[in-house]
VOPAGU-2260 file (C-alpha; in pm, 1 decimal, decimal comma):
REM VOPAGU-2260
SITE   aa  ch    i         X         Y         Z
SITE  UNK   A    0   -1776,3    3706,3    1234,6
SITE  UNK   A    1   -1875,2    4036,3    1379,9
SITE  UNK   A    2   -1674,8    3909,0    1730,1
SITE  UNK   A    3   -1361,7    4129,8    1752,3
SITE  UNK   A    4   -1176,9    3836,5    1900,1
SITE  UNK   A    5   -1262,0    3612,3    1603,3
SITE  UNK   A    6   -1168,5    3772,7    1336,6
SITE  UNK   A    7    -799,0    3860,8    1518,3
SITE  UNK   A    8    -766,1    3477,1    1567,8
SITE  UNK   A    9    -853,0    3388,7    1203,7
SITE  UNK   A   10    -763,7    3677,6    1015,2
SITE  UNK   A   11    -414,2    3514,0     824,9
SITE  UNK   A   12    -673,3    3331,6     692,6
SITE  UNK   A   13    -969,7    3568,0     618,1
SITE  UNK   A   14    -728,8    3765,3     384,6
SITE  UNK   A   15    -655,7    3488,2     151,5
SITE  UNK   A   16    -812,9    3522,9    -206,5
SITE  UNK   A   17   -1136,0    3350,8    -191,8
SITE  UNK   A   18   -1113,1    3257,7     137,5
SITE  UNK   A   19   -1281,8    3551,3     333,8
SITE  UNK   A   20   -1552,6    3569,9     568,9
SITE  UNK   A   21   -1710,5    3356,2     380,7
SITE  UNK   A   22   -1501,5    3023,3     437,3
SITE  UNK   A   23   -1483,8    3129,9     781,6
SITE  UNK   A   24   -1809,2    3095,5     854,0
SITE  UNK   A   25   -1837,4    2792,6     627,3
SITE  UNK   A   26   -1582,1    2623,7     880,1
SITE  UNK   A   27   -1742,2    2734,2    1147,8
SITE  UNK   A   28   -2084,6    2590,5    1061,8
SITE  UNK   A   29   -1890,6    2246,9     965,4
SITE  UNK   A   30   -1860,1    1915,6    1135,3
SITE  UNK   A   31   -1556,6    1699,5    1112,0
SITE  UNK   A   32   -1556,6    1362,2    1301,1
SITE  UNK   A   33   -1174,3    1231,2    1319,0
SITE  UNK   A   34   -1183,0     870,4    1426,0
SITE  UNK   A   35    -814,9     764,8    1613,8
SITE  UNK   A   36    -643,9    1031,9    1790,9
SITE  UNK   A   37    -300,6     889,9    1730,4
SITE  UNK   A   38     -40,5     953,8    1463,4
SITE  UNK   A   39    -290,9    1088,8    1222,3
SITE  UNK   A   40    -575,5    1224,4    1438,7
SITE  UNK   A   41    -360,9    1477,3    1638,5
SITE  UNK   A   42    -250,8    1671,3    1354,7
SITE  UNK   A   43    -551,0    1671,8    1181,2
SITE  UNK   A   44    -720,9    1792,9    1521,2
SITE  UNK   A   45    -452,6    2049,4    1575,6
SITE  UNK   A   46    -525,8    2207,2    1257,3
SITE  UNK   A   47    -881,9    2142,8    1252,4
SITE  UNK   A   48    -955,5    2320,2    1576,9
SITE  UNK   A   49    -716,4    2581,7    1520,9
SITE  UNK   A   50    -847,7    2666,5    1133,9
SITE  UNK   A   51   -1212,5    2697,4    1347,9
SITE  UNK   A   52   -1407,5    2397,8    1211,3
SITE  UNK   A   53   -1709,7    2439,4    1434,3
SITE  UNK   A   54   -1772,6    2132,1    1587,4
SITE  UNK   A   55   -1511,7    1812,1    1630,1
SITE  UNK   A   56   -1557,3    1500,7    1684,1
SITE  UNK   A   57   -1339,7    1265,6    1809,7
SITE  UNK   A   58   -1351,6     902,4    1862,3
SITE  UNK   A   59   -1073,2     698,5    2033,0
SITE  UNK   A   60   -1105,6     406,4    2357,7
SITE  UNK   A   61    -724,1     372,3    2367,4
SITE  UNK   A   62    -509,0     548,9    2646,4
SITE  UNK   A   63    -165,3     778,1    2614,7
SITE  UNK   A   64     122,8     543,1    2646,7
SITE  UNK   A   65     546,1     618,3    2609,3
SITE  UNK   A   66     539,3     482,8    2310,2
SITE  UNK   A   67     310,3     693,9    2161,9
SITE  UNK   A   68     471,5    1013,4    2190,6
SITE  UNK   A   69     757,3    1003,6    1891,6
SITE  UNK   A   70     443,6    1074,8    1697,9
SITE  UNK   A   71     144,8    1172,7    1846,2
SITE  UNK   A   72     296,3    1536,3    1950,8
SITE  UNK   A   73     -37,4    1668,9    2132,7
SITE  UNK   A   74      -0,7    1454,8    2412,3
SITE  UNK   A   75     298,4    1474,7    2690,9
SITE  UNK   A   76     442,8    1250,5    2939,5
SITE  UNK   A   77     227,6    1395,2    3181,1
SITE  UNK   A   78     -75,8    1215,5    2987,0
SITE  UNK   A   79      68,3     889,5    3007,0
SITE  UNK   A   80    -244,5     630,3    3064,2
SITE  UNK   A   81    -524,9     895,3    3030,0
SITE  UNK   A   82    -842,4     848,6    2758,7
SITE  UNK   A   83    -655,5    1008,8    2410,8
SITE  UNK   A   84   -1004,6    1125,7    2306,1
SITE  UNK   A   85   -1092,0    1292,9    2636,6
SITE  UNK   A   86    -687,3    1463,7    2681,2
SITE  UNK   A   87    -725,5    1541,3    2294,3
SITE  UNK   A   88   -1081,1    1711,9    2362,2
SITE  UNK   A   89    -922,3    1933,0    2656,1
SITE  UNK   A   90    -593,6    2014,8    2459,2
SITE  UNK   A   91    -811,8    2139,8    2157,3
SITE  UNK   A   92   -1047,9    2311,8    2432,9
SITE  UNK   A   93    -753,6    2504,5    2538,3
SITE  UNK   A   94    -619,3    2607,0    2155,0
SITE  UNK   A   95    -917,5    2733,7    2065,8
SITE  UNK   A   96   -1228,9    2730,3    2316,6
SITE  UNK   A   97   -1490,2    2884,2    2081,9
SITE  UNK   A   98   -1569,5    2558,5    1919,7
SITE  UNK   A   99   -1717,5    2238,2    2030,0
SITE  UNK   A  100   -1522,4    1932,9    2095,4
SITE  UNK   A  101   -1682,8    1637,0    2090,2
SITE  UNK   A  102   -1506,8    1337,5    2238,8
SITE  UNK   A  103   -1647,4     989,2    2242,7
SITE  UNK   A  104   -1351,8     750,2    2531,3
SITE  UNK   A  105   -1539,5     439,2    2322,1
SITE  UNK   A  106   -1422,2     203,3    2058,4
SITE  UNK   A  107   -1652,6     216,2    1747,7
SITE  UNK   A  108   -1807,7     -54,1    1651,1
SITE  UNK   A  109   -2095,5    -211,0    1414,0
SITE  UNK   A  110   -2342,9     -98,4    1674,4
SITE  UNK   A  111   -2242,9     237,6    1701,7
SITE  UNK   A  112   -2083,1     332,6    1424,6
SITE  UNK   A  113   -2358,4     496,0    1217,9
SITE  UNK   A  114   -2512,9     649,2    1492,2
SITE  UNK   A  115   -2165,9     841,4    1558,0
SITE  UNK   A  116   -2129,1     905,1    1205,1
SITE  UNK   A  117   -2441,8    1034,0    1065,2
SITE  UNK   A  118   -2358,6    1349,6    1281,0
SITE  UNK   A  119   -2068,3    1476,4    1096,2
SITE  UNK   A  120   -2090,6    1616,2     790,0
SITE  UNK   A  121   -1710,1    1486,8     695,7
SITE  UNK   A  122   -1526,2    1183,8     841,2
SITE  UNK   A  123   -1157,1    1143,6     836,1
SITE  UNK   A  124   -1020,6     812,9     917,6
SITE  UNK   A  125    -712,9     803,2    1165,0
SITE  UNK   A  126    -685,6     422,8    1238,3
SITE  UNK   A  127    -433,9     204,1    1192,4
SITE  UNK   A  128    -622,7    -156,2    1108,0
SITE  UNK   A  129    -791,8    -237,9     784,8
SITE  UNK   A  130   -1112,5    -401,8    1013,4
SITE  UNK   A  131   -1174,3     -54,3    1147,9
SITE  UNK   A  132   -1090,0      81,1     793,4
SITE  UNK   A  133   -1375,7    -109,9     606,7
SITE  UNK   A  134   -1608,9     -46,3     863,8
SITE  UNK   A  135   -1572,3     330,3     850,8
SITE  UNK   A  136   -1551,5     318,1     421,1
SITE  UNK   A  137   -1930,2     106,1     457,1
SITE  UNK   A  138   -2062,4     313,3     724,9
SITE  UNK   A  139   -1967,3     632,9     456,6
SITE  UNK   A  140   -2119,6     448,1     236,3
SITE  UNK   A  141   -2447,0     363,0     370,4
SITE  UNK   A  142   -2476,7     764,9     519,7
SITE  UNK   A  143   -2361,9     909,5     233,4
SITE  UNK   A  144   -2056,0    1097,3     413,9
SITE  UNK   A  145   -1763,4    1218,0     283,8
SITE  UNK   A  146   -1445,1    1029,1     389,9
SITE  UNK   A  147   -1063,6    1111,2     385,1
SITE  UNK   A  148    -848,0     835,0     405,4
SITE  UNK   A  149    -460,9     869,2     515,6
SITE  UNK   A  150    -235,7     573,6     614,6
SITE  UNK   A  151     113,6     580,6     737,9
SITE  UNK   A  152     397,2     280,0     699,2
SITE  UNK   A  153     743,0     283,8     759,5
SITE  UNK   A  154     884,0     550,8     518,3
SITE  UNK   A  155     538,1     623,7     306,2
SITE  UNK   A  156     212,6     754,7     368,0
SITE  UNK   A  157    -111,1     814,7     148,7
SITE  UNK   A  158    -413,0     994,8     141,5
SITE  UNK   A  159    -742,8    1002,5     -49,5
SITE  UNK   A  160   -1084,3    1129,3     -29,8
SITE  UNK   A  161   -1365,8     850,7     -90,4
SITE  UNK   A  162   -1718,0     887,2    -154,6
SITE  UNK   A  163   -1747,0    1244,7    -284,7
SITE  UNK   A  164   -2083,8    1281,2    -396,4
SITE  UNK   A  165   -2029,1    1527,3    -660,6
SITE  UNK   A  166   -2105,4    1433,9    -986,0
SITE  UNK   A  167   -2312,7    1184,2   -1216,5
SITE  UNK   A  168   -2057,9     890,4   -1186,9
SITE  UNK   A  169   -2062,1     622,4    -872,8
SITE  UNK   A  170   -1807,5     785,1    -617,6
SITE  UNK   A  171   -1543,1     621,8    -559,5
SITE  UNK   A  172   -1489,3     418,3    -206,9
SITE  UNK   A  173   -1196,6     230,3     -23,2
SITE  UNK   A  174   -1333,7    -110,9    -152,2
SITE  UNK   A  175   -1209,2      26,4    -513,4
SITE  UNK   A  176    -860,7      80,2    -355,6
SITE  UNK   A  177    -834,4    -252,3    -196,6
SITE  UNK   A  178   -1164,3    -534,8    -272,2
SITE  UNK   A  179   -1027,2    -749,3     -55,5
SITE  UNK   A  180    -881,8    -714,2     310,0
SITE  UNK   A  181    -566,8    -858,4     373,0
SITE  UNK   A  182    -507,7   -1148,4     616,2
SITE  UNK   A  183    -393,8   -1120,0     964,6
SITE  UNK   A  184     -23,3   -1040,4     938,6
SITE  UNK   A  185      -7,5   -1008,2     586,9
SITE  UNK   A  186      39,0    -602,5     600,3
SITE  UNK   A  187     212,1    -518,1     909,7
SITE  UNK   A  188      79,1    -206,3    1108,0
SITE  UNK   A  189     278,0      63,1    1250,2
SITE  UNK   A  190     326,1     -75,7    1622,3
SITE  UNK   A  191     531,2    -403,5    1395,5
SITE  UNK   A  192     657,4    -262,1    1079,2
SITE  UNK   A  193     785,4      92,2    1218,8
SITE  UNK   A  194     680,7     446,2    1137,9
SITE  UNK   A  195     914,4     748,3    1094,0
SITE  UNK   A  196     755,9    1006,5    1342,4
SITE  UNK   A  197     752,4    1300,0    1155,7
SITE  UNK   A  198     545,7    1104,0     873,9
SITE  UNK   A  199     206,1    1061,6    1038,1
SITE  UNK   A  200     196,6    1480,4    1109,5
SITE  UNK   A  201     248,7    1542,1     722,8
SITE  UNK   A  202      -6,6    1296,4     607,8
SITE  UNK   A  203    -229,7    1386,7     886,5
SITE  UNK   A  204    -159,0    1770,9     811,9
SITE  UNK   A  205    -281,6    1674,0     444,1
SITE  UNK   A  206    -598,4    1504,5     588,6
SITE  UNK   A  207    -700,8    1841,0     762,3
SITE  UNK   A  208    -598,2    2033,0     452,8
SITE  UNK   A  209    -837,7    1817,2     244,2
SITE  UNK   A  210   -1097,7    1875,5     498,7
SITE  UNK   A  211   -1059,9    2306,1     488,3
SITE  UNK   A  212   -1046,9    2262,8      86,7
SITE  UNK   A  213   -1377,3    2034,6      69,5
SITE  UNK   A  214   -1580,1    2250,9     302,4
SITE  UNK   A  215   -1465,6    2599,1     183,6
SITE  UNK   A  216   -1472,1    2513,5    -188,0
SITE  UNK   A  217   -1103,0    2631,8    -282,3
SITE  UNK   A  218    -863,3    2417,0    -470,7
SITE  UNK   A  219    -875,0    2053,9    -622,4
SITE  UNK   A  220    -921,1    1848,5    -340,7
SITE  UNK   A  221    -782,3    1469,1    -406,4
SITE  UNK   A  222   -1177,5    1354,4    -502,6
SITE  UNK   A  223   -1105,8     962,0    -603,6
SITE  UNK   A  224    -720,5    1008,6    -633,5
SITE  UNK   A  225    -449,2     877,7    -461,1
SITE  UNK   A  226    -203,0    1063,7    -337,3
SITE  UNK   A  227     125,5     910,2    -204,7
SITE  UNK   A  228     427,7    1027,5     -59,6
SITE  UNK   A  229     791,0     899,2      40,1
SITE  UNK   A  230     983,6    1085,0     354,3
SITE  UNK   A  231    1294,3     926,7     237,3
SITE  UNK   A  232    1274,1    1068,7    -120,6
SITE  UNK   A  233    1031,6    1294,9    -128,6
SITE  UNK   A  234     871,2    1125,5    -394,1
SITE  UNK   A  235     519,5    1246,5    -466,9
SITE  UNK   A  236     292,0    1085,8    -736,3
SITE  UNK   A  237    -100,7    1025,2    -756,5
SITE  UNK   A  238    -311,4     780,8    -844,2
SITE  UNK   A  239    -685,0     875,7   -1056,9
SITE  UNK   A  240    -948,3     563,3    -882,2
SITE  UNK   A  241   -1256,1     455,8   -1095,2
SITE  UNK   A  242   -1535,9     317,1    -871,8
SITE  UNK   A  243   -1662,5     -53,8    -953,1
SITE  UNK   A  244   -1993,0    -135,7    -974,8
SITE  UNK   A  245   -1887,0    -503,7    -803,2
SITE  UNK   A  246   -1690,4    -386,1    -522,6
SITE  UNK   A  247   -2001,0    -140,9    -430,6
SITE  UNK   A  248   -2160,3    -474,9    -406,8
SITE  UNK   A  249   -1970,1    -615,0    -143,5
SITE  UNK   A  250   -2080,3    -341,2      58,0
SITE  UNK   A  251   -2370,0    -371,3     334,5
SITE  UNK   A  252   -2720,7    -309,7     199,7
SITE  UNK   A  253   -2836,8     -70,7     524,6
SITE  UNK   A  254   -2807,0     -48,3     902,9
SITE  UNK   A  255   -2936,2    -353,9     959,7
SITE  UNK   A  256   -2720,9    -587,9     737,2
SITE  UNK   A  257   -2455,9    -330,7     878,3
SITE  UNK   A  258   -2513,1    -426,2    1237,6
SITE  UNK   A  259   -2477,8    -817,4    1143,4
SITE  UNK   A  260   -2104,7    -780,6     991,4
SITE  UNK   A  261   -1837,0    -913,3    1151,4
SITE  UNK   A  262   -1536,9    -657,0    1018,2
SITE  UNK   A  263   -1292,1    -867,0    1253,9
SITE  UNK   A  264   -1350,5   -1151,7    1113,0
SITE  UNK   A  265   -1343,0   -1044,3     759,8
SITE  UNK   A  266    -976,7    -907,6     798,4
SITE  UNK   A  267    -848,5   -1230,3     981,6
SITE  UNK   A  268    -721,0   -1545,6     830,6
SITE  UNK   A  269   -1033,4   -1704,7     987,0
SITE  UNK   A  270   -1207,9   -1607,3     669,9
SITE  UNK   A  271   -1033,6   -1893,1     457,2
SITE  UNK   A  272   -1202,1   -2186,8     658,0
SITE  UNK   A  273   -1496,5   -2118,8     496,9
SITE  UNK   A  274   -1362,2   -2107,6     142,3
SITE  UNK   A  275   -1428,3   -2415,4     -50,2
SITE  UNK   A  276   -1234,2   -2510,4    -336,0
SITE  UNK   A  277   -1396,4   -2671,6    -724,6
SITE  UNK   A  278   -1296,6   -2978,8    -592,3
SITE  UNK   A  279   -1469,4   -2990,7    -216,5
SITE  UNK   A  280   -1745,0   -2776,2    -424,7
SITE  UNK   A  281   -1812,5   -3106,1    -651,0
SITE  UNK   A  282   -1768,6   -3326,1    -351,5
SITE  UNK   A  283   -2086,3   -3162,1    -201,5
SITE  UNK   A  284   -2257,0   -3133,1    -505,6
SITE  UNK   A  285   -2246,9   -3560,6    -541,6
SITE  UNK   A  286   -2313,8   -3604,7    -189,6
SITE  UNK   A  287   -2641,6   -3332,9    -165,5
SITE  UNK   A  288   -2834,5   -3230,0      92,7
SITE  UNK   A  289   -2704,4   -2851,4      35,2
SITE  UNK   A  290   -2859,8   -2573,0    -101,0
SITE  UNK   A  291   -2642,6   -2317,1    -373,5
SITE  UNK   A  292   -2743,8   -1990,4    -403,8
SITE  UNK   A  293   -2551,0   -1726,8    -670,3
SITE  UNK   A  294   -2526,7   -1378,2    -497,0
SITE  UNK   A  295   -2469,2   -1197,3    -818,2
SITE  UNK   A  296   -2668,5    -950,5   -1012,8
SITE  UNK   A  297   -2959,1   -1098,3   -1202,2
SITE  UNK   A  298   -2796,9   -1012,6   -1550,7
SITE  UNK   A  299   -2444,1   -1185,5   -1473,2
SITE  UNK   A  300   -2321,2   -1389,6   -1685,9
SITE  UNK   A  301   -2181,8   -1710,7   -1717,7
SITE  UNK   A  302   -2520,0   -1842,7   -1712,2
SITE  UNK   A  303   -2487,5   -2132,0   -1482,9
SITE  UNK   A  304   -2694,6   -2480,4   -1584,7
SITE  UNK   A  305   -2457,3   -2774,5   -1435,3
SITE  UNK   A  306   -2630,5   -2776,3   -1122,8
SITE  UNK   A  307   -2987,7   -2656,5    -911,3
SITE  UNK   A  308   -2928,0   -2329,0    -785,8
SITE  UNK   A  309   -3130,5   -2005,2    -655,2
SITE  UNK   A  310   -2998,8   -1628,2    -723,1
SITE  UNK   A  311   -3049,0   -1406,0    -449,7
SITE  UNK   A  312   -2830,0   -1085,7    -504,0
SITE  UNK   A  313   -2599,2    -985,2    -243,0
SITE  UNK   A  314   -2785,2    -693,2    -143,3
SITE  UNK   A  315   -3100,0    -930,7     -59,4
SITE  UNK   A  316   -2936,0   -1212,0     109,4
SITE  UNK   A  317   -2985,3   -1053,3     472,5
SITE  UNK   A  318   -3359,5    -964,1     384,9
SITE  UNK   A  319   -3381,0   -1346,6     278,0
SITE  UNK   A  320   -3209,4   -1552,8     545,6
SITE  UNK   A  321   -3514,3   -1660,4     655,7
SITE  UNK   A  322   -3592,9   -1861,9     320,6
SITE  UNK   A  323   -3284,8   -2061,3     333,8
SITE  UNK   A  324   -3364,8   -2387,4     519,2
SITE  UNK   A  325   -3056,8   -2645,8     448,1
SITE  UNK   A  326   -2781,4   -2706,3     705,9
SITE  UNK   A  327   -2541,7   -2695,7     437,4
SITE  UNK   A  328   -2557,3   -2362,8     251,6
SITE  UNK   A  329   -2260,7   -2294,8     -33,3
SITE  UNK   A  330   -2306,5   -1958,6    -217,9
SITE  UNK   A  331   -2094,4   -1832,6    -534,7
SITE  UNK   A  332   -2035,8   -1500,7    -751,7
SITE  UNK   A  333   -1838,8   -1418,2   -1060,9
SITE  UNK   A  334   -1482,5   -1401,8    -827,7
SITE  UNK   A  335   -1552,5   -1529,4    -486,9
SITE  UNK   A  336   -1554,0   -1179,5    -304,5
SITE  UNK   A  337   -1921,4   -1114,4    -266,3
SITE  UNK   A  338   -1999,7   -1449,1    -147,8
SITE  UNK   A  339   -1740,2   -1434,5     120,7
SITE  UNK   A  340   -1889,6   -1134,8     227,2
SITE  UNK   A  341   -2271,3   -1307,6     234,7
SITE  UNK   A  342   -2113,9   -1581,7     407,4
SITE  UNK   A  343   -1976,0   -1339,9     656,4
SITE  UNK   A  344   -2315,3   -1165,5     665,6
SITE  UNK   A  345   -2491,2   -1466,4     700,2
SITE  UNK   A  346   -2272,7   -1594,8     927,6
SITE  UNK   A  347   -2376,0   -1319,0    1218,9
SITE  UNK   A  348   -2743,4   -1432,4    1168,8
SITE  UNK   A  349   -2740,8   -1824,4    1165,8
SITE  UNK   A  350   -2399,4   -1895,4    1401,1
SITE  UNK   A  351   -2300,6   -2223,4    1425,5
SITE  UNK   A  352   -2658,7   -2333,4    1297,8
SITE  UNK   A  353   -2565,4   -2368,4     944,3
SITE  UNK   A  354   -2250,6   -2488,7     747,6
SITE  UNK   A  355   -2197,4   -2168,5     515,4
SITE  UNK   A  356   -1935,2   -2171,5     244,1
SITE  UNK   A  357   -1832,0   -1939,3     -19,9
SITE  UNK   A  358   -1677,4   -2109,8    -341,1
SITE  UNK   A  359   -1365,5   -1979,3    -377,7
SITE  UNK   A  360   -1276,0   -1824,6    -699,8
SITE  UNK   A  361   -1630,5   -1802,9    -803,9
SITE  UNK   A  362   -1803,4   -1956,7   -1065,3
SITE  UNK   A  363   -1544,3   -1849,0   -1348,8
SITE  UNK   A  364   -1253,4   -2053,6   -1193,1
SITE  UNK   A  365   -1494,3   -2363,9   -1113,1
SITE  UNK   A  366   -1574,4   -2365,0   -1486,9
SITE  UNK   A  367   -1249,8   -2307,2   -1579,6
SITE  UNK   A  368   -1171,6   -2607,7   -1344,7
SITE  UNK   A  369   -1396,6   -2796,6   -1510,9
SITE  UNK   A  370   -1303,9   -2703,0   -1892,3
SITE  UNK   A  371    -908,9   -2816,1   -1791,8
SITE  UNK   A  372    -981,5   -3191,7   -1612,1
């Protein structure tokens, strides 16, 4: 920090106890990716740029519209119709020309997510749809990137830090909080439910604050904790989160498996069409000519002796696809979560060439059904 202008720009935070020039250097050397330049992304981007984050990436394929402006206050009426990523980049360069802004005016997909995310140290999720949230989470787990999550709806907001590799215990990821994606229209987004305009500003600013704390080592970041805020009564509370090894198995094992995932399908009501209940499974067993695969880990119980099957653990399903020969395949696990994920993965490989089913409720539900019947 030998530059006089730089010292003057950041002087108010450099003089903070335990921050100093070393803290500022850490910010200038950091690379933060903000996915979504909307209600959450706008305040996060503004404060990250103002604080002096050396490299900021912006991913957004949308354009500015009039109904954005009540909460996305980085933009103005003259920006309507322009690319959010490019326009935000230009505005931030005007705010702080000494840092590097990298706009990605494209939609984040399984094809480009890993290559974009791996270039940055910290990822901030400012998106508003579940398919993208699960995709971002899985990519961050695969790449060992800390993820700062934020979400808003109506008058309530949430912030958490996921996948922070800071100790011996398995880090919490988004799937530990929400293992099963909601289906279409099960949870309304901001366009459908509405949102108080100042709320994304509060939550997005919190996300920026958590990024700064992670980078500088200051304070007590929201690692493995969910912070919630209600804008109507100002009530705040925290939940401590615990990693679940079973939900970790829902995440694709490596780049190839990730690129086969269909996250839009995972979060759509169409996923219900390939689930079969205990009765339908029994019918298929009677008819024969099916292949049954247990995607649990080798040491998981209860054991299954009632029908022939083979075990391919979830994380080996993609690599073992060539060994699946039957036209009709039923996959099962403990509760049905991993087998649904496996069906989605295999559907990306086989397309419509095979009939793939997941046993609804898993083997536990099937055994309970037969005890009762």
